[in-house]
C-alpha positions in Angstrom: -20.1 -2.7 6.3 -16.8 -1.9 4.6 -14.6 -4.9 4.0 -11.2 -5.1 5.8 -8.1 -4.6 3.8 -4.7 -6.0 4.4 -2.0 -3.3 5.1 -0.2 -4.1 1.9 1.0 -1.6 -0.7 2.0 -2.6 -4.3 3.5 -0.2 -6.8 2.8 -1.0 -10.4 5.0 0.1 -13.4 2.4 2.7 -14.3 2.8 4.3 -10.9 -0.6 3.2 -9.7 -0.6 2.0 -6.1 -2.7 -0.9 -5.0 -3.9 -1.7 -1.4 -5.6 -4.7 0.1 -6.7 -7.7 -1.9 -5.3 -6.4 -5.2 -2.0 -5.8 -3.6 -2.1 -9.2 -2.0 -2.7 -10.9 -5.4 0.2 -8.9 -7.0 2.5 -9.9 -4.1 2.4 -13.4 -5.5 3.7 -12.5 -8.9 5.7 -9.4 -8.0 6.9 -9.6 -4.4 9.8 -7.1 -5.0 7.2 -4.3 -5.6 5.0 -5.1 -2.7 5.5 -3.8 0.9 3.9 -5.7 3.8 4.2 -5.6 7.6 5.2 -1.9 7.5 3.4 -0.9 10.7 5.9 -2.7 12.8 8.6 -0.3 11.5 6.7 2.9 12.4 8.9 5.3 14.3 12.2 3.8 13.0 14.5 4.7 10.2 13.4 1.7 8.1 13.3 2.4 4.4 12.0 0.3 1.5 13.9 0.4 -1.9 11.7 -0.4 -4.9 13.2 -0.7 -8.4 16.5 0.6 -7.1 15.1 4.1 -7.7 12.4 4.8 -5.2 13.1 4.8 -1.5 10.1 5.0 0.8 10.0 5.4 4.6 7.6 3.5 6.7 5.8 6.8 7.4 5.3 7.4 3.6 4.0 3.9 3.0 1.5 4.1 5.9 0.3 7.5 4.6 -0.2 6.1 1.1 -2.2 3.1 2.4 -4.4 5.5 4.5 -5.0 7.9 1.6 -6.0 5.1 -0.8 -8.3 3.5 1.8 -9.9 7.0 2.4 -10.5 7.3 -1.4 -12.0 3.9 -1.5 -14.3 4.7 1.4 -15.4 7.9 -0.2 -16.2 6.1 -3.4 -18.2 3.6 -1.5 -20.2 6.3 0.3 -20.9 8.2 -2.9 -22.4 5.1 -4.5 -24.9 4.7 -1.7 
């Protein structure tokens, strides 16, 4: 069974996006680059500003989380 992931998104300096446990670990050291509890803002004009450059809507963040989870699932299925 596939493990559950927390709906967290962390953006690293390299541009890589982390989801789940890796994002949770990074949220301890870099909370300003981690987005949590975004689902409650779906359907609103809520925006997240990261590094004073990148502005993300709740819809963009949820899409990123879903896409990363989908890639992780595909990688897991290919291994089997």
